[in-house]
C-alpha positions as CSV (number, residue, x, y, z in Angstrom):
1,M,-10.1,18.9,-10.5
2,S,-9.2,16.5,-13.4
3,F,-5.9,15.3,-14.8
4,G,-6.1,18.1,-17.4
5,T,-5.8,20.7,-14.7
6,L,-2.9,23.0,-15.2
7,F,-0.1,23.4,-12.6
8,R,2.9,25.7,-12.7
9,L,6.2,23.8,-12.3
10,G,9.6,25.2,-13.1
11,G,8.2,28.4,-14.5
12,R,5.9,26.8,-17.0
13,Q,2.4,25.5,-17.0
14,I,2.0,21.7,-17.4
15,C,-0.8,19.2,-17.1
16,L,-0.9,17.0,-14.0
17,S,-0.2,14.0,-16.2
18,E,3.2,15.5,-17.1
19,L,4.3,15.7,-13.5
20,S,5.8,12.2,-13.7
21,S,9.4,13.5,-14.4
22,H,12.0,11.2,-16.0
23,R,13.5,10.5,-12.6
24,V,10.2,9.7,-11.0
25,R,9.2,7.5,-13.9
26,L,12.3,5.4,-13.1
27,L,10.4,4.2,-10.1
28,S,7.8,2.5,-12.2
29,N,9.4,1.3,-15.4
30,G,13.2,1.4,-15.2
31,V,14.4,1.2,-11.6
32,R,14.0,-2.5,-11.2
33,R,16.3,-3.2,-14.1
34,C,18.8,-0.4,-13.7
35,S,22.2,-0.8,-12.2
36,K,23.5,1.4,-9.4
37,N,24.7,4.1,-11.8
38,G,21.4,4.1,-13.6
39,N,22.6,2.3,-16.8
40,E,21.2,-0.9,-18.1
41,P,23.6,-3.8,-17.4
42,P,24.8,-5.4,-20.7
43,S,23.2,-8.8,-20.3
44,A,20.9,-10.9,-22.4
45,S,18.0,-10.0,-20.1
46,N,17.7,-6.4,-21.5
47,V,18.7,-6.9,-25.2
48,T,15.6,-6.2,-27.2
49,S,14.7,-8.8,-29.8
50,H,12.4,-8.6,-32.7
51,D,9.7,-10.9,-33.9
52,P,11.1,-12.5,-37.1
53,E,7.8,-12.3,-38.9
54,T,6.4,-8.9,-38.0
55,G,9.6,-7.1,-37.0
56,V,7.9,-5.7,-33.9
57,P,10.2,-5.4,-30.9
58,E,9.4,-8.0,-28.2
59,K,9.6,-7.2,-24.5
60,P,13.0,-8.0,-22.9
61,Q,13.0,-11.4,-21.1
62,R,14.2,-11.3,-17.6
63,P,16.6,-14.1,-16.6
64,K,15.1,-17.0,-14.6
65,R,16.4,-17.0,-11.1
66,E,16.5,-19.5,-8.3
67,P,13.7,-19.0,-5.6
68,G,16.2,-17.7,-3.0
69,Q,17.7,-15.2,-5.5
70,V,14.6,-13.2,-6.0
71,S,13.0,-10.5,-3.9
72,V,9.5,-9.4,-2.8
73,L,8.6,-5.8,-1.8
74,L,5.9,-5.0,0.8
75,F,4.4,-1.5,1.1
76,P,2.8,-0.4,4.4
77,G,-0.5,1.4,4.8
78,Q,-2.2,3.9,7.0
79,G,-1.2,3.7,10.6
80,S,2.5,3.2,9.9
81,Q,3.2,7.0,9.6
82,F,5.2,9.0,12.2
83,V,6.7,12.4,12.5
84,G,10.3,12.3,11.2
85,M,9.7,9.7,8.5
86,G,11.6,10.4,5.3
87,R,14.5,12.2,7.0
88,G,17.0,9.4,5.9
89,L,15.8,9.4,2.3
90,L,16.4,12.9,1.0
91,K,19.8,12.3,-0.6
92,Y,18.6,9.4,-2.7
93,G,17.7,9.6,-6.4
94,A,14.4,11.3,-7.2
95,V,13.2,11.7,-3.6
96,Q,13.5,15.5,-3.5
97,D,11.7,15.6,-6.9
98,M,9.0,13.3,-5.6
99,F,8.2,15.5,-2.6
100,S,8.3,18.6,-4.9
101,V,5.8,17.0,-7.2
102,A,3.7,16.0,-4.2
103,Q,3.5,19.6,-3.0
104,K,2.1,20.7,-6.4
105,I,-0.5,18.0,-6.5
106,L,-1.6,18.1,-2.8
107,G,-1.4,21.9,-2.3
108,Y,0.7,21.7,0.9
109,D,4.2,20.9,1.9
110,L,4.1,17.1,2.4
111,L,7.8,16.9,3.2
112,S,7.6,19.4,6.0
113,L,4.6,17.6,7.4
114,C,6.5,14.2,7.4
115,L,9.6,15.6,8.9
116,N,8.2,18.1,11.4
117,G,4.5,17.4,11.9
118,P,2.5,18.4,13.8
119,E,1.6,14.8,14.6
120,E,-2.1,15.7,14.9
121,D,-2.2,16.8,11.2
122,L,-0.1,13.9,10.0
123,M,-2.4,11.4,11.6
124,K,-5.4,12.7,9.6
125,T,-6.6,10.4,6.9
126,V,-6.3,13.1,4.2
127,H,-2.6,13.6,5.1
128,C,-1.3,10.3,6.2
129,Q,-2.3,8.3,3.1
130,P,-0.4,10.5,0.6
131,A,2.5,10.7,3.2
132,V,2.8,6.9,3.5
133,F,2.5,6.5,-0.3
134,V,5.3,9.0,-1.1
135,T,7.6,7.9,1.7
136,S,7.3,4.3,0.7
137,L,8.3,5.0,-2.9
138,A,11.1,7.2,-1.6
139,A,12.3,4.1,0.4
140,V,12.4,2.2,-2.9
141,E,14.9,4.8,-4.1
142,R,17.1,4.1,-1.1
143,L,16.9,0.4,-1.6
144,N,17.9,0.9,-5.3
145,H,20.9,2.9,-4.2
146,E,22.1,0.5,-1.5
147,N,21.1,-2.8,-3.1
148,P,20.2,-2.4,-6.7
149,A,20.1,-6.2,-7.1
150,A,17.1,-6.3,-4.8
151,I,15.2,-4.1,-7.3
152,E,16.4,-5.9,-10.4
153,S,15.5,-9.3,-9.0
154,C,12.0,-8.3,-7.7
155,V,9.3,-10.7,-8.9
156,A,6.3,-9.7,-6.7
157,A,4.9,-6.9,-4.5
158,A,2.0,-6.3,-2.3
159,G,0.8,-3.2,-0.4
160,F,-1.5,-2.9,2.6
161,S,-4.6,-0.8,1.8
162,V,-3.2,2.5,0.4
163,G,0.2,0.7,0.1
164,E,-1.3,-1.2,-2.8
165,F,-1.1,2.0,-4.9
166,A,2.6,2.3,-4.2
167,A,3.1,-1.4,-5.1
168,L,1.3,-0.7,-8.4
169,V,3.5,2.3,-9.2
170,F,6.6,0.3,-8.5
171,S,5.3,-2.4,-10.8
172,G,4.9,-0.1,-13.7
173,A,1.1,-0.2,-13.7
174,M,0.7,3.5,-12.8
175,D,2.7,6.7,-13.0
176,F,3.7,8.3,-9.7
177,A,2.0,11.7,-10.1
178,E,-1.3,10.3,-11.4
179,A,-1.4,7.7,-8.7
180,L,-0.7,10.3,-6.0
181,Y,-3.6,12.4,-7.3
182,V,-5.9,9.3,-7.0
183,V,-4.6,8.6,-3.5
184,K,-5.4,12.2,-2.6
185,V,-9.0,11.8,-3.9
186,R,-9.3,8.4,-2.1
187,A,-8.1,9.9,1.3
188,E,-10.4,12.8,1.1
189,A,-13.4,10.6,0.1
190,M,-12.7,8.2,3.0
191,Q,-12.4,11.1,5.5
192,A,-15.7,12.5,4.3
193,A,-17.4,9.0,4.5
194,S,-16.0,8.6,8.1
195,E,-17.6,11.9,9.1
196,Q,-21.1,10.7,8.1
197,T,-21.3,7.9,10.8
198,P,-19.6,7.6,14.2
199,S,-17.4,4.6,13.6
200,G,-14.0,3.2,14.0
201,M,-11.7,0.1,14.1
202,L,-10.7,-2.3,16.8
203,S,-7.5,-4.3,16.8
204,V,-8.2,-7.8,18.2
205,I,-6.0,-10.7,19.2
206,G,-8.1,-13.7,20.1
207,K,-7.6,-17.0,21.7
208,P,-7.9,-20.1,19.5
209,Q,-11.6,-20.5,20.5
210,A,-12.6,-17.0,19.5
211,K,-15.3,-16.7,16.8
212,Y,-14.9,-13.4,15.2
213,N,-17.9,-13.5,12.8
214,H,-20.2,-14.6,15.7
215,A,-18.8,-11.8,17.8
216,C,-19.6,-9.3,15.1
217,L,-23.1,-10.7,14.8
218,L,-23.7,-10.2,18.5
219,A,-22.4,-6.6,18.2
220,R,-24.8,-5.9,15.3
221,Q,-27.7,-7.3,17.3
222,H,-26.7,-5.0,20.2
223,C,-26.8,-2.0,17.8
224,Q,-30.2,-3.0,16.6
225,S,-31.5,-3.1,20.2
226,L,-30.3,0.5,20.5
227,G,-32.4,1.4,17.4
228,I,-29.5,1.6,14.9
229,Q,-30.7,0.5,11.5
230,D,-28.4,-1.6,9.2
231,P,-25.6,-1.6,11.7
232,V,-22.1,-2.5,10.5
233,C,-19.6,-4.7,12.4
234,M,-17.3,-7.0,10.5
235,V,-13.7,-8.2,10.2
236,A,-12.0,-5.5,8.1
237,N,-8.4,-6.8,8.2
238,Y,-7.2,-10.4,8.3
239,L,-3.6,-9.9,9.7
240,F,-2.3,-13.2,11.0
241,P,-3.7,-16.3,12.8
242,D,-6.0,-14.9,15.6
243,G,-5.1,-11.4,14.6
244,R,-7.9,-9.3,13.2
245,V,-9.1,-5.7,12.9
246,I,-12.9,-5.4,13.3
247,A,-14.6,-2.2,12.1
248,G,-18.0,-0.7,12.3
249,H,-20.3,1.5,14.3
250,Q,-18.9,2.9,17.5
251,E,-21.6,1.2,19.5
252,A,-20.7,-2.2,18.1
253,L,-17.0,-1.7,19.0
254,D,-18.0,-0.5,22.5
255,F,-19.9,-3.8,22.9
256,L,-17.0,-5.9,21.7
257,Q,-14.6,-4.2,24.1
258,K,-17.0,-4.5,27.1
259,N,-17.5,-8.2,26.4
260,S,-14.0,-9.0,25.2
261,R,-13.4,-11.7,27.9
262,E,-16.6,-13.6,27.1
263,L,-15.7,-13.4,23.4
264,H,-12.3,-14.9,24.1
265,F,-10.4,-11.8,23.0
266,M,-7.0,-11.4,24.7
267,R,-6.7,-7.8,23.4
268,A,-9.2,-5.4,22.0
269,R,-7.7,-2.0,21.3
270,R,-9.1,1.0,19.4
271,L,-7.0,2.2,16.5
272,P,-6.4,5.9,16.0
273,V,-8.3,6.1,12.7
274,S,-11.3,8.2,11.8
275,G,-13.7,5.6,10.5
276,A,-14.6,2.0,9.6
277,F,-12.3,1.5,6.6
278,H,-12.8,-1.5,4.4
279,T,-16.5,-1.9,5.3
280,P,-19.8,-0.8,3.7
281,L,-19.6,2.4,5.7
282,M,-17.0,3.5,3.1
283,E,-19.6,3.2,0.3
284,P,-19.9,7.1,-0.1
285,A,-16.2,7.1,-1.1
286,V,-16.6,4.7,-4.0
287,Q,-17.9,7.1,-6.5
288,P,-15.2,9.8,-6.1
289,L,-12.6,7.1,-6.4
290,R,-14.3,5.6,-9.4
291,A,-14.2,8.9,-11.2
292,A,-10.5,9.4,-10.4
293,L,-9.5,5.9,-11.5
294,K,-11.4,6.4,-14.7
295,S,-9.0,9.2,-15.7
296,L,-5.9,7.2,-14.6
297,D,-3.7,5.5,-17.1
298,V,-3.4,1.9,-15.8
299,R,-1.2,-0.8,-17.4
300,R,-0.7,-4.4,-16.6
301,P,1.9,-4.7,-13.8
302,E,5.3,-5.9,-15.0
303,I,5.7,-8.0,-11.9
304,A,3.1,-9.9,-9.8
305,V,1.2,-7.5,-7.6
306,H,-1.3,-9.1,-5.2
307,S,-4.7,-7.6,-4.4
308,N,-5.9,-7.0,-0.9
309,V,-9.4,-8.2,-1.9
310,D,-8.5,-11.9,-2.6
311,G,-4.7,-12.2,-2.3
312,K,-4.5,-13.0,-6.1
313,R,-2.3,-11.2,-8.5
314,Y,-3.7,-8.4,-10.8
315,M,-4.1,-9.6,-14.4
316,H,-4.9,-6.5,-16.5
317,D,-5.9,-2.8,-16.2
318,K,-9.6,-3.3,-15.8
319,H,-8.9,-5.9,-13.1
320,V,-6.8,-3.2,-11.2
321,R,-9.5,-0.6,-11.4
322,R,-12.3,-3.0,-10.3
323,L,-10.5,-4.4,-7.3
324,L,-9.2,-1.0,-6.1
325,L,-12.8,0.1,-5.9
326,K,-13.9,-3.1,-4.2
327,Q,-11.0,-2.8,-1.7
328,L,-12.6,0.3,-0.2
329,V,-15.6,-1.6,1.1
330,S,-14.1,-5.1,1.5
331,P,-11.8,-6.7,4.1
332,V,-8.0,-6.5,3.6
333,K,-7.0,-10.2,3.3
334,W,-3.4,-9.7,4.2
335,E,-2.9,-13.1,5.8
336,Q,-4.2,-14.7,2.7
337,T,-2.0,-12.5,0.5
338,L,1.1,-13.6,2.4
339,H,0.1,-17.2,1.9
340,E,-0.1,-16.6,-1.8
341,L,3.3,-14.9,-1.9
342,Y,5.2,-17.4,0.1
343,E,3.5,-20.7,-0.5
344,R,6.1,-23.2,-1.8
345,S,7.0,-26.9,-1.6
346,D,9.2,-28.2,1.2
347,G,12.9,-27.4,0.7
348,T,12.3,-24.5,-1.7
349,A,14.2,-21.4,-0.6
350,F,12.2,-18.2,0.3
351,P,12.8,-14.9,-1.4
352,Q,14.4,-11.9,0.1
353,T,11.6,-9.7,1.5
354,Y,12.0,-5.9,1.9
355,E,9.5,-3.7,3.7
356,V,9.7,-0.3,2.0
357,G,8.2,2.5,4.0
358,P,7.6,3.7,7.5
359,G,7.2,1.2,10.3
360,R,7.8,-2.5,10.6
361,Q,4.3,-3.7,11.0
362,L,4.3,-5.8,7.9
363,G,7.5,-7.6,9.0
364,S,5.9,-8.3,12.3
365,T,2.8,-9.7,10.6
366,L,5.0,-11.9,8.3
367,Q,6.8,-13.3,11.3
368,K,3.5,-14.4,12.8
369,C,2.3,-15.9,9.5
370,N,5.5,-17.5,8.2
371,M,8.6,-17.6,10.4
372,K,10.8,-19.2,7.7
373,A,10.0,-16.4,5.2
374,H,10.6,-13.8,7.9
375,R,14.3,-15.0,8.2
376,S,15.0,-13.3,4.9
377,Y,13.2,-10.1,5.8
378,T,14.8,-6.6,5.8
379,H,13.3,-3.3,6.7
380,V,14.4,-0.3,4.6
381,D,14.8,2.5,7.2
382,V,13.2,5.9,6.3
383,T,14.8,7.9,9.1
384,V,18.4,6.9,9.6
385,T,21.0,7.9,7.0
386,E,23.9,5.7,5.9
387,D,26.3,7.9,8.0
388,E,24.4,7.3,11.3
């Protein structure tokens, strides 16, 4: 299926690329600068000026704000999903439209799956990635309703794994519907890649003397002794100091768990995922994602969006496509990303941070990486309504 595929929506046939309705488009281009009633505030920041020589309209300049008066949005990834998420978001803005569009693109009732499960289905990679993506952007709608200044003053965003797509939609780099289709392709391709090799992921908290790369080397050598060719075992997620996720062949993870004490691991727990994400075992998923990204309209983000691959901000459309592909088979450097986001000189105030989406894992990680930044952290709830 390509972006030219026809769908029926509202009694007429339209292309998938048209499914980004005006309300949904607010998420990417207008919502950060809109006031609570949806109108542009009459300030110098949104008055369009013209180049005196060419007459071409220039982009509106956003007012410069003090460091403590800006915000950062964090978008969670796979593993944050749970049955019931989204229940507290349905009355806000474009949320109902977003789930309606999602049903057309995905071919199943995503809202029902989020609200009612079954949990076994929601936990599948093919379902949970689109679910987290849509629910996270729905949480942005809630934040815009309750605290529009947090959206207007947002200067940076980052997303964990699939959450990076939500961050890019919010930044204006992608349209909602097209990005959701790419997330769908990505999830299906990762699921298929997982089924080719028995593999998984291991959450590890180590003592200061733990040597994670050496532990992975020992695990690969163990796999080779079992006759496994080209075994994979590597750090797939850098979460916080002494917090890692290691991914690879099942036999390698078994070795690490069995020898966790000798390797100075305080905890080594299997994650409920289907494969070794962000390792070379995801290589079969690269080509399907490349084809989907090729058809996606990508623009330069209007705010700083930081890549999982190196923690640096995306600079242009080709940069986005290249690193989203690389992200599939490379570690998520979340700890490094947080350092990029919050590094500042002594005495400089930290931004307001909002975790938009299910779960509070990113807030917990921020607390372990930067306690001072965490003091300005808020979670946007996806289950409780304002009346509860």
